[in-house]
C-alpha positions as CSV (number, residue, x, y, z in Angstrom):
1,M,-5.0,-34.8,-20.8
2,F,-6.4,-34.6,-24.1
3,T,-10.0,-36.3,-24.3
4,N,-10.2,-36.0,-28.0
5,P,-6.8,-36.8,-29.7
6,E,-8.5,-36.2,-33.1
7,Q,-9.7,-32.7,-32.3
8,F,-6.0,-32.0,-31.5
9,A,-4.5,-33.7,-34.7
10,N,-7.0,-31.9,-36.9
11,A,-6.0,-28.6,-35.2
12,T,-2.7,-29.1,-35.3
13,K,-2.9,-30.3,-39.1
14,A,-4.8,-26.9,-39.8
15,L,-1.9,-24.9,-38.2
16,F,0.5,-26.6,-40.2
17,E,-1.2,-26.2,-43.5
18,F,-1.7,-22.4,-42.8
19,Q,2.2,-22.3,-42.0
20,L,2.8,-24.0,-45.4
21,E,0.6,-21.5,-47.2
22,T,1.9,-18.3,-45.5
23,F,5.3,-19.6,-46.2
24,N,4.5,-20.5,-49.7
25,T,3.2,-17.0,-50.2
26,L,6.2,-15.3,-48.8
27,T,8.6,-17.3,-50.8
28,S,6.4,-16.4,-54.0
29,K,6.7,-12.8,-53.0
30,T,10.5,-12.8,-52.5
31,V,11.0,-14.5,-55.5
32,Q,8.9,-11.9,-57.4
33,G,10.7,-9.4,-55.6
34,V,14.2,-10.6,-56.7
35,E,13.0,-10.8,-60.4
36,Q,11.7,-7.3,-60.0
37,V,15.1,-6.1,-59.0
38,I,16.9,-8.1,-61.4
39,A,14.7,-6.5,-64.0
40,L,15.3,-3.0,-62.6
41,N,19.1,-3.4,-62.6
42,L,18.9,-4.9,-66.0
43,S,17.2,-2.1,-67.3
44,T,19.1,0.5,-65.3
45,A,22.3,-1.0,-66.6
46,K,21.2,-1.0,-70.3
47,S,20.2,2.4,-70.2
48,H,23.4,3.7,-68.4
49,L,25.4,1.6,-71.0
50,E,23.5,3.3,-74.2
51,D,23.8,6.7,-72.6
52,G,27.6,6.3,-71.7
53,L,28.2,5.1,-75.4
54,A,26.1,8.1,-76.8
55,A,27.8,10.6,-74.6
56,G,31.1,9.1,-75.5
57,K,30.3,9.4,-79.0
58,E,29.3,13.2,-78.6
59,I,32.4,14.1,-76.7
60,S,34.9,12.2,-79.2
61,Q,33.1,14.2,-81.9
62,A,33.5,17.5,-80.1
63,Q,35.6,20.2,-81.8
64,D,37.9,21.0,-79.2
65,P,38.5,20.5,-75.5
66,K,36.4,22.8,-73.8
67,A,33.2,21.6,-76.1
68,A,34.3,18.2,-74.9
69,I,34.3,19.1,-71.2
70,K,31.0,20.8,-71.5
71,L,29.3,17.9,-73.1
72,A,31.0,15.8,-70.4
73,A,29.4,17.9,-67.8
74,D,25.9,18.3,-69.2
75,Q,25.8,14.6,-68.6
76,I,26.3,14.7,-64.8
77,Q,22.6,16.0,-64.0
78,P,20.9,13.6,-66.1
79,G,22.9,10.6,-64.5
80,V,21.8,11.9,-60.9
81,A,18.6,12.2,-62.0
82,N,18.6,8.4,-63.0
83,A,20.2,7.4,-59.9
84,A,17.4,9.1,-57.9
85,V,14.8,7.1,-60.2
86,Y,16.4,4.2,-59.5
87,Q,16.6,4.3,-55.8
88,Q,13.1,5.2,-55.8
89,Q,11.9,2.3,-57.7
90,L,14.2,0.0,-55.7
91,G,12.6,1.5,-52.6
92,D,9.0,0.9,-54.0
93,I,9.9,-3.0,-54.7
94,I,11.1,-3.2,-50.9
95,A,8.2,-1.4,-49.6
96,E,6.0,-3.9,-51.5
97,I,7.4,-6.8,-50.2
98,R,7.4,-5.5,-46.6
99,E,3.8,-4.7,-46.8
100,E,3.3,-8.5,-48.2
101,F,5.5,-10.0,-45.5
102,T,3.5,-7.8,-42.7
103,R,0.1,-8.7,-44.1
104,A,1.1,-12.4,-44.1
105,A,2.9,-12.5,-40.8
106,D,-0.3,-10.5,-39.2
107,A,-2.6,-12.9,-40.8
108,H,-0.6,-16.2,-39.6
109,V,-0.4,-14.7,-35.9
110,A,-4.1,-14.0,-36.0
111,E,-5.1,-17.6,-37.5
112,A,-2.7,-19.4,-35.2
113,K,-4.2,-17.7,-32.0
114,S,-7.6,-18.3,-33.0
115,N,-7.1,-22.0,-33.6
116,L,-4.7,-22.6,-30.5
117,S,-7.7,-20.5,-28.3
118,A,-10.3,-23.0,-29.6
119,L,-8.0,-25.7,-29.3
120,I,-7.0,-25.0,-25.5
121,Y,-10.7,-24.0,-25.0
122,D,-11.8,-27.4,-26.1
123,V,-9.2,-29.2,-24.2
124,T,-9.8,-27.3,-20.9
125,K,-13.2,-27.4,-20.5
126,N,-12.9,-31.4,-20.2
127,V,-10.1,-31.4,-17.9
128,R,-9.7,-34.2,-15.5
129,P,-9.2,-33.0,-11.8
130,G,-5.7,-32.7,-10.7
131,S,-4.7,-32.0,-14.2
132,E,-5.1,-28.2,-14.0
133,N,-1.1,-27.8,-13.5
134,A,-0.5,-29.6,-16.9
135,V,-3.1,-27.5,-18.7
136,Q,-1.6,-24.2,-17.2
137,I,2.0,-25.6,-18.5
138,V,0.7,-25.9,-21.9
139,K,-1.0,-22.2,-21.8
140,T,2.1,-21.0,-20.8
141,A,4.2,-22.7,-23.3
142,I,1.8,-21.6,-26.1
143,D,1.9,-17.8,-25.0
144,N,5.9,-17.7,-24.7
145,A,5.9,-19.4,-28.5
146,F,3.4,-16.5,-29.7
147,A,5.5,-13.8,-27.6
148,G,8.6,-15.3,-29.6
149,Y,6.9,-15.1,-32.7
150,E,5.7,-11.8,-32.3
151,Q,9.3,-10.5,-31.3
152,V,10.8,-12.4,-34.6
153,T,7.8,-10.5,-36.6
154,K,8.9,-7.0,-34.7
155,A,12.2,-7.5,-35.7
156,T,11.9,-8.3,-39.2
157,K,9.8,-5.1,-39.8
158,Q,12.5,-3.3,-37.8
159,A,15.3,-4.9,-40.1
160,V,13.3,-3.9,-43.4
161,Q,12.7,-0.4,-42.0
162,A,16.3,0.0,-41.6
163,V,16.6,-0.9,-45.3
164,E,14.1,1.3,-46.6
165,A,15.7,4.2,-44.5
166,E,19.2,3.2,-45.9
167,I,17.8,3.9,-49.4
168,A,16.2,6.9,-48.5
169,K,19.5,8.1,-47.1
170,A,21.5,7.0,-50.5
171,N,18.7,8.8,-52.5
172,A,19.0,11.8,-50.4
173,L,22.8,11.9,-50.9
174,V,22.4,11.3,-54.6
175,T,20.0,14.1,-55.1
176,T,21.6,16.9,-52.7
177,A,25.1,16.1,-54.1
178,A,24.0,16.9,-57.6
179,P,24.9,20.2,-58.8
180,A,21.7,22.3,-59.7
181,K,23.3,23.2,-63.1
182,P,26.6,21.8,-64.7
183,A,29.5,24.3,-64.5
184,K,30.0,26.2,-67.3
185,A,33.4,25.9,-69.3
186,K,35.7,28.9,-68.9
187,K,36.8,30.5,-72.1
């Protein structure tokens, strides 16, 4: 069926190399994203610890219980604001990863389709009489493979969008649950 096996081997090799390049790009971006999340978590934990220690020191030095309660209440709003900032930064990291994955997946599909279309054209232009059914089977298999790949890409995009939506919901809950002003201690 293939009139030039070297041509098929070269096209297959090019597709495989492109897949490896795409995989390496996505792996690198994933590692970078994980590093960013870890750095964000460490920075946030350090900041919360420092703020908690400072607040604890202030509260422990309060003159009376009412002053201590007021100091504790005054810490609520900055804590909620910090949580909202954290959620936003985490959302930005995830959006950046999603954008890179989408770009890589789209480029991969376009390149693979282009290479396979050229290969199919080259193979089918010199088909021996009686081999048309075999060529049609190969074309159908390739079309089905691309349909499956596009479905996986679509499902991945939907999963990332669901994660982003959950982050947005959590961020909205944090910001709306915060009181506008801390309650004043009664005298």
